[in-house]
C-alpha positions as CSV (number, residue, x, y, z in Angstrom):
1,M,-25.7,3.2,0.9
2,S,-27.4,2.9,-2.1
3,P,-25.4,2.7,-5.6
4,A,-27.7,5.5,-6.8
5,T,-27.0,7.4,-3.7
6,L,-23.3,7.1,-3.7
7,A,-22.7,7.6,-7.3
8,L,-24.7,11.2,-6.7
9,W,-22.5,11.7,-3.7
10,A,-19.1,11.3,-5.9
11,A,-20.4,13.2,-8.8
12,T,-20.8,16.2,-6.3
13,L,-17.6,15.9,-4.5
14,L,-16.1,15.8,-7.4
15,A,-17.5,18.2,-9.2
16,G,-16.1,20.6,-6.5
17,C,-13.0,19.5,-7.5
18,A,-13.3,20.1,-11.3
19,G,-10.3,22.4,-13.0
20,Q,-7.5,22.5,-9.7
21,A,-4.6,21.5,-9.9
22,H,-4.0,18.0,-9.2
23,E,-0.9,17.8,-6.6
24,R,0.9,14.2,-6.4
25,I,2.1,13.7,-2.4
26,D,4.7,11.4,-1.8
27,A,5.6,10.2,1.5
28,A,9.0,8.6,2.6
29,G,7.8,7.1,5.6
30,A,4.6,5.4,4.1
31,P,5.9,2.1,1.6
32,A,6.2,2.9,-1.8
33,P,3.7,2.9,-4.4
34,I,3.0,-1.4,-5.5
35,G,2.1,-0.1,-8.9
36,P,1.5,2.8,-11.4
37,Y,-0.4,5.0,-9.1
38,S,0.0,8.0,-6.3
39,Q,0.2,7.6,-2.6
40,A,-2.1,10.6,-2.9
41,I,-3.1,13.6,-4.6
42,R,-4.8,17.2,-3.6
43,V,-7.4,18.9,-5.0
44,G,-8.3,22.0,-3.2
45,D,-8.8,21.1,-0.5
46,Q,-9.5,18.1,-0.8
47,L,-6.4,14.7,-0.4
48,W,-7.4,11.7,-2.2
49,C,-5.0,8.6,-0.5
50,A,-4.5,5.6,-2.1
51,G,-5.5,2.6,0.2
52,Q,-3.1,1.7,3.0
53,V,-1.4,-2.1,4.3
54,G,0.1,-2.6,7.3
55,L,3.4,-3.3,5.2
56,D,6.8,-1.7,6.7
57,P,8.0,1.0,4.6
58,A,11.5,0.1,5.6
59,T,11.2,-3.6,4.7
60,G,8.4,-4.0,2.1
61,A,7.3,-6.8,3.9
62,L,3.5,-6.7,6.0
63,V,4.5,-6.6,9.7
64,E,3.6,-9.9,11.5
65,G,1.0,-10.0,14.6
66,G,-2.8,-10.1,12.3
67,I,-5.0,-7.7,12.0
68,V,-4.1,-6.0,15.0
69,A,-0.6,-5.3,14.1
70,E,-1.4,-4.6,10.5
71,T,-4.3,-2.5,11.2
72,R,-1.4,-0.1,13.5
73,R,0.9,0.1,11.2
74,A,-1.3,0.7,8.7
75,F,-2.6,4.0,10.3
76,A,1.3,4.3,10.7
77,N,1.3,4.9,7.2
78,V,-1.9,6.5,6.8
79,D,-0.2,9.1,9.0
80,A,3.4,9.2,7.3
81,V,1.2,10.3,3.8
82,L,-1.1,12.6,5.5
83,A,1.9,14.7,7.3
84,A,3.8,14.7,3.6
85,A,0.4,16.7,2.8
86,G,0.1,18.9,5.8
87,A,-2.0,17.0,7.3
88,S,-3.2,14.9,10.1
89,R,-5.8,12.2,10.9
90,D,-7.3,15.3,12.7
91,D,-8.3,15.9,9.1
92,V,-9.9,13.1,7.5
93,V,-13.7,12.9,6.8
94,S,-13.6,9.4,5.6
95,I,-12.2,6.0,5.7
96,T,-12.9,3.4,3.6
97,V,-11.6,-0.3,5.2
98,Y,-11.4,-3.4,3.1
99,L,-10.9,-6.5,5.5
100,V,-10.1,-9.8,4.3
101,D,-12.1,-11.7,6.7
102,L,-14.8,-9.8,9.3
103,G,-14.8,-12.8,11.9
104,E,-11.5,-10.4,12.7
105,F,-13.8,-7.1,13.2
106,A,-13.5,-7.1,16.9
107,A,-10.1,-6.9,16.5
108,F,-9.9,-4.7,14.2
109,N,-12.5,-2.4,15.5
110,S,-10.9,-2.3,19.0
111,E,-7.6,-1.2,17.5
112,Y,-9.7,1.3,15.2
113,A,-10.8,2.9,18.2
114,E,-7.6,3.5,19.3
115,H,-6.6,5.6,16.2
116,V,-9.9,8.2,16.1
117,A,-10.7,10.9,17.7
118,S,-14.1,12.3,18.0
119,P,-16.2,13.0,16.0
120,A,-14.8,10.0,14.4
121,P,-14.6,9.7,10.1
122,A,-17.3,8.7,8.6
123,R,-16.6,4.9,7.9
124,T,-17.5,1.7,5.6
125,T,-16.0,-1.5,6.2
126,V,-16.4,-4.1,3.4
127,Q,-14.9,-7.5,3.0
128,V,-12.9,-8.7,0.3
129,A,-11.9,-11.5,-1.3
130,R,-8.1,-10.5,-1.4
131,L,-5.5,-7.8,-0.5
132,P,-2.2,-6.9,-1.9
133,K,0.3,-8.9,-0.9
134,D,-1.7,-10.8,1.4
135,A,-2.6,-8.3,4.0
136,R,-5.3,-8.5,6.5
137,V,-6.7,-4.5,6.1
138,E,-6.5,-1.9,4.5
139,L,-7.7,1.2,5.5
140,Q,-8.6,4.3,2.5
141,V,-8.6,7.6,3.8
142,V,-10.1,11.1,2.1
143,A,-9.2,14.6,4.0
144,A,-10.5,18.2,3.8
145,R,-8.5,20.9,4.6
146,R,-10.6,22.5,8.0
147,R,-11.4,26.0,7.3
148,D,-11.2,27.2,10.7
């Protein structure tokens, strides 16, 4: 997606949030924020979640076992945040994935496939130089309440 397209998409999406209350979501089952941010913010029918890495919420330590274990734990942390907001993975419309090493993409993608149902959310995957706590992967999700 080009920067211009991304900017237009973001402006359109955010315009739908204008004037609506912002509700902070705190999830006891996910790691506490390690900085000045919220685990998630609900605006209307949209839920904007902070990125989650493979931290064990009980210890605050990164789980052992590499990219697969970290991906599994990051999804569990995402689940806890979604649940605290009354949502689930079925409500996720977009996932941004940050990987420290795209050489681990195949192992990550195999584990990722175990955690998403059809239709899979839109996804962007990028390689980054470093993540908090020296994690290998970070997942950031956006969810939208269904109006069935």
